[in-house]
N, C-alpha and C positions, 0 to 999 in steps of 0.2 A: 504493499500500500504506498503510496506516495504521501509525503508531509504534506502539511498544509500550507497554502500558498501565504505570501504577505497580505493578500487581497482578502484571503477568507479569515484571516483573523482581524482584520480592520487596520492593517497597516498603511498608512499614508503611502503613496508612489512617490517613485524618486526620479526625476528628469535629469537632463542632461547637464543642468547648471546647478545642480544640486551643492557641489561644493562651493561655488560663487554666493551661494544665497543662504544667508546665516538663520532665517527664519525656518528653512526646511529641517526636519530633525534626522539626524542619523541613528541607525540602530547597529548595535554590535551585541548579539545573543538576545541578552535582555537587558536592554536598557532603558535607564529612566526616562520617560516622557510623561508629559503632565496630562491628565485627565482629559483636559479641554481638547486637546490635539488626537485623543486615541479616539477612535469609534469601533464598539465590540459589534463585530459579525456575530448574529444571535443564532445562527446553525453553526458556526465554528465552536460557539461558547458551548452549546447544546451536546455536540461530540466531545468537546473537551471534559464537561463534567460528567460524562458517562466512564471515559478514560478513567478519571479520578476516583470516581465510585467504585470502580471494580478492582482498584486497589485500596484506597482509604477505607471505604465502608465495610467491604467484604472482610477484609484482615482485621479490621477494629472490632468489628463484630465477632467473628471467631476468638480473637483474642480474650476478649470480654466474658463470652460463655466459658471459655476455660477457667476465666479468673472466676467467674461465679460459681463454678461447680467447684473449684479448691477451696473457697472461701466456706461456702454454707454444705459442703457435705457432712460436716459434723452433726448437721441436725438430721441426716439420714442415719449416720452412725450411730446416735444415740439409741435408736429403737429398732435397730437392723438385729435379727434374730433374739430381741429379748424375750421372746417367749421360750427359748431353749437357756438363756442365760449368757448368752453371748456376745451383748452388746457392747459396745465401747463403755459406757456406763457401769456396766456390771462387772467386763473385764478388768477395769482399772479401779473398782471400788470407790467412786465418785459419788460424793453426797450431791444434791442438788445443788447447793450452792458452791461447791466446787466446780460442778459442770458451767454454772452460768459465769464465774469468776473465768475460766478458760475462754468463753466467748467474749468475755468483756477485755482481756489483755488484746486481742486480735485490734479492736476498736481504739484502744489507747495507741498502740505503735501507730495505727492508720493515722491518728491526728497526729502525731509527733513527725510522721516523715512524709505527709501528704505535700506539704507546700516545697520542702526541700528537694523532694524528688522533682517537682516541676520545673526548678532552678536547674538541676542536674540534667535533665532532658533536654532542656535549652545549650547548656555546655556540651554535652556529647552527641547531639542530632537523636530525633525521635526513633529512627531504625535501631540505632544501637543500644539506647537505654532501655527501649520496648524488650529486645532481644535479651538483654541482660536480665531484666526482672523476671520475664518468662522463665529463665533456664533455673533462677534460684528461687522462684516459689515453687515451681515443679518439684524441684529436690526438697523444699521444705515441707511440702504435702507429702512425698514417700516416707521422709523422716519421721512423720506422726505416726506412720506404721509401726514403727520401731519404740513407741513409748512403752514403758512400763509403770508408769505412776502418773500421778497427778504434777508432780513438778515438770517430769518431761513433757507432759502435754501444754502446761504452760509456756514453756520455753519455746516450744514449736511453734506455737500460737501466735505468741508475741512475732516471733522472725516470721513467720509467713504474713502478717499485716503490715510488717515493716516493707516487704518487698512487693507486695498487692497494694500498697497505698497511692503509688503513682500512675497507675494503670489507667482507671476511669479519668482522673482530672486531666492526665496528659492526653489522652484522646479528645477528650471535650475542645481542650487548648488548641490542639493541632487542627480541628475542625473549624476553629477561627479564622485560620490565615488561609484555608484552601475554600471555604463556603462563604457565600452572603448571608445575611442573617435571616432572608427568607427561605432559606435552602437547608436550614440545621436542622429545625426541630425534626423533619422526619428522618434525616440522616442520624440523629441523637438517639431518636426512637428506636431505628434499625440496631444500632448499637445495645442499647438498653434493652432490644427486644431477645438480644443474646443472652441476658439472663434468664427471661422466660424460658427459652429454649436450654439453657442450662439446668433450670429446674424441672423441666419436664424430663430431658434425657439424664440428669443425675438419680432422678428419682426410678427411672427405668433401669439404670446402671445398677443402683444399689438392689432393684428387685432381681435381677439376674444374679448378681454376686451372691446375695444371700443365699444362693442356692447351692453353692461352693463351700459353705461354711465348715472349716475344721481341714480343707485341703492343705497338704502338707504341714499340717500343724499349727496353721494360723486360722482366728477367727476371720469370719467374712468383713467386718469394718476395716482389719489391716489390709487384706485386698480391695478394698474399696479406694483406702487413700492410695496404695501402690499404683492401682490401675490407672485411676484419675489423676496421678500425678504425671505420669509418663508422658501423655501428650503435650503439655505446657514446655518439657525438656526437649522433646522431640521438634517440636514445629519453632523453637527459638532460632535457630539458621534461616529458616524460611522468612520468618519478620525481618531479621537482620537484612537481608537481600531485597525484599519486596515492598516492606513498609515505606510509604513517602515523606520525606523530608520536609524541604522547603520547595515553594513553586519556582524559584530562581535558580536552584540548583539540581534538580533532580534531572537523571540522564534518560529516563525512558520518555520524556516529553521533546520535542523538537525546539529549536530556539523561538520560534513563532508562538508555539504552543503555552511555553515556559512565559512569553511576554503576555499572552493572552490571559493566562493565569494570575500573572500579577496586577496586569490593568483593570480586570474585570471586577476585583474587589477593592481598589484604591475608593477613599471616600466614604465606603461601609464597613470596613475592615482592616486590621493592621497585620502585617507580616512580622512571623513569630519571631524571625531572628535578631531583631533590633534590641539593643540593651535597654535594661529599665534604669532610669533614673531615680533618685531618692525622693524626687519631688513628685513623680508618678504614683510612687509607693505611697507616698502620706496623702495625696489626695484621694486613693483608693481605700485607705484606712479609716479615713475621716468623712466618707461621702456615707452618710446616714442611709440614704436610700436603698443601699446594697445591703444593709444588715435587715430590711424588710425581705428582701431575695433570701439572704440567709436561712430566718425565719422559717418562711415557705418551706426552704430545702430539710429543714430540722423535723418541722412538721410531718412532711413526706417520709422521710426517714424511720420515723416510728413503725410506720406501717410496713415499710420495705423491709427492715432487720427482721421485725417480729415474724412476718408473714415466711419470709426465707428461709429463718431459722426452725420455725414451729409449725409449720405446714403438716409435716408429717405427725408429728405430735397431735395435733388438732384434728387431722384425719382420723388419727388412730382412737381418740376419743368420740370419734362419730360411730362407732361400733365395728370398725375394719381393723383385724388383728393380724400380728405376724405380718409377713409379705405383702399380704394387701393393703396394707397401710402404705407401703412404698408404692405400690402398682397407681392407688386412688390418688394419689398425688400428680400424678400426672395430667390428667385432664384442666384443671384450674391453670396451670401454665399453659397448655396448648391454647386454650380459650384466651387468656391472657396476652399472646403473642398477637392474635387477630386484632384484639382491642386497642394494644398499645400502638402498633402501626397504623390502624384507622384514625385514631384520636390525633395523631402527630400528621398524619397527611391533610386532616382538615385544618389544622393550627397553621400549618406552611400555605396551603392553598387559599385559605381565606384571612390570612393574618390576624388570626383571633387566639395567639398564644395565650393571653391573661384568661378569656371565657373557656378555652377548653382545660387550661389547667384548674379553674375555680369549681367548672362541672364535675372534673374528674373527682376532684378533693369532694364535694358534697356527694356525690354517689357513692363512692366509697365508705364516707362517714354513715351514709344511711344504711349502708351495708353491714356494717360494723353492728350500726346499734341494731337492727332487726337479728341480726346473727345472736348478740347477746340476750335479746329478749324471748327467742324462741324456746319452747320447753326443751330441756337437755335430751329427752327422748325422741324429738323431732328431727331424726338423723337424715332424712331426704331433704326437706326445708333446708335443714342446715348446709347441707354438702350444697346444695343449688346458690344460695346464698353466698356461701364461701367462694365458689366459682366467681361471682361478681365481683366481691370484695377484693379478692385479690389481680382481678382484671383491672379495676380502676386504681388500686394502689401502685400498680406499675405503669399504667398510663399517665399518670402524672409527671413523671420526670422527663419525657420529650419536651411538652410545650412549656416546662418552668424552667429547663436548663436553657431553652432556646430562648426565651424571654431575657433571661439574664445576660446572656453573651450579646445578644442584639442591641442590648443599652450599655456595653462596656466599649469605652472609646479609648482606644491607644492600647500600646503594648503592654504597658505596668498594670494597667486595669485588669485585661486578660491574663496576664501570666498570676498575677496575684490575686484576683478575686475568684477564678475557678477554682484552684484548690482551697482557698478559704472558705469558701460556699461547702465543699465537702469535708472540712476540718470541724466546721460547727456542724454538720451532720451527725458527728460523732455523737454528739450528746443525744439526738433522737435515736441513734441507733443503740447505745447503751440504754436507755429507756426502753426500748423494744425487747432487751435481752431479757428483762424483769419483770414483763409482764402476764407471761403467759405461766402460771403456775402448775405444776403436776398436782398438786393438790386440790385444785378446782376442777380437775377432769372430771366428766365430759362437758361442763358448760364454758369453763373459762369465762366467767364475768369479767373479771379484772383487765382480761387482755381485750377484749371486744370493746368495752365501754372505754378504755385510755385511747383504743387506736380512732374510737369514733370522735371523742372529745379532739384529739390532735387532729382528726383529719376535717374537721368543722370549723376548727381554728385557722388552718391553713387555708381554707376557701375564705374566709373572713380576711385574713391578710392579703391574700389575692385582691380582693375587692379594694382593699384601702391602697394599695401599691397601685392598682389600674388607676384609679382614681387622682393621686399623686403625679402619675405621668401625664393624664388627660388635662390637670390643671396647669400644668409646665408647659404641655403644647399651646394651650390658648394664651398663655404670655408670650410665646416666640415671635419674632419679625418673620416678615416674609423671607425665605431663603436659608434661614436656620434650620439644622438637622433637628429632625423631630424626635422624639421619645416613642420607642414603639409600645405597642400596646398588645 
């Protein structure tokens, strides 16, 4: 296939007197050019975006799916073969509090290392940094299989959190210098849909591995960590070779395509390689409206972490025992995949990120409220409502993150605000760890009602933030960049 011509990507033509006329712009590969002098060819842009998607979105989605599986497979391990006394909790002799602390230390490490990881991503390039993280977190996952006591589980979970901390904020950050704001929600959602696929595949894998309990003298939960840690290590070299770095430097685009990739986002996004100044960092840290975004992500994270960690436990409380509890965890995640991508597409297509976020919060909150109100023995009804709750708990993420990144202006804001958003989310994730109490099975009222409260508060915060942006837009002069709703 021939490369795109200059005309295809909107490059101005060059005449014979080009050198004599200083008003004519010259190009060397990806030369700097003012936005006013560059006209983007929409057909060429569409072809370029498809090429970027094939690398950026597919690799990011698969990478995050593996990350999600290795992070939350401990929820499957907790109950795997519990009917024969061979679950993780039973094998290691963990009390309920010890198990919850093992969950929490992951998020403590996640909080501490999330922002530094984003800076290291800038220093060493996305492809190199992601490949390194995959290799090490895969090794940590397999190492959990070798733990023999509570202390070993604590150490390995902490290290797993350390190396997984930079994955998701790093992916979101990379999306900001490859895509326009109105292109991000669906792509963030597709990446996060990897989590729903991870939940479905993880439960299905756990079901299959549960049948080999005792093979070679190992409990099935140990095989679970070994088998699910291998893909991350094995695919790290592929990420190193295939993951895109910066629009101006990648070799798989022609010079004209690199130029188009840079020019098409000028004025609506920032390139990720620029250095961050202390002034940018200070402005980002003291920008109070970002803290509304951060609270919304905290509220989302309560439902996200509790659902991700305790869906097998909740399903077990609905009357499904043994390996059936693993198998019946699959449908909620499969349904969630469809809901997540649909909501994100609507958010991008109609530029209604705030409304999609608020409505997802509200539907999720209502679902948890109903779930907690239904009789403990209404298994079929509670399972159906659980599928709705899981679906909209995950669908919040795409429009919410897209809304945040669309209103970040400058490299400093993008590099700092995205991981900070994730760091604040840790508070919500830690809350999510402690709300589903085994003593309250099968009803789990504390878990369901707490989730409902946070979901409704997230919806309210979204409405307040939408009002703030709408009010600011009314005060802008003609031609000033508007805040996105």
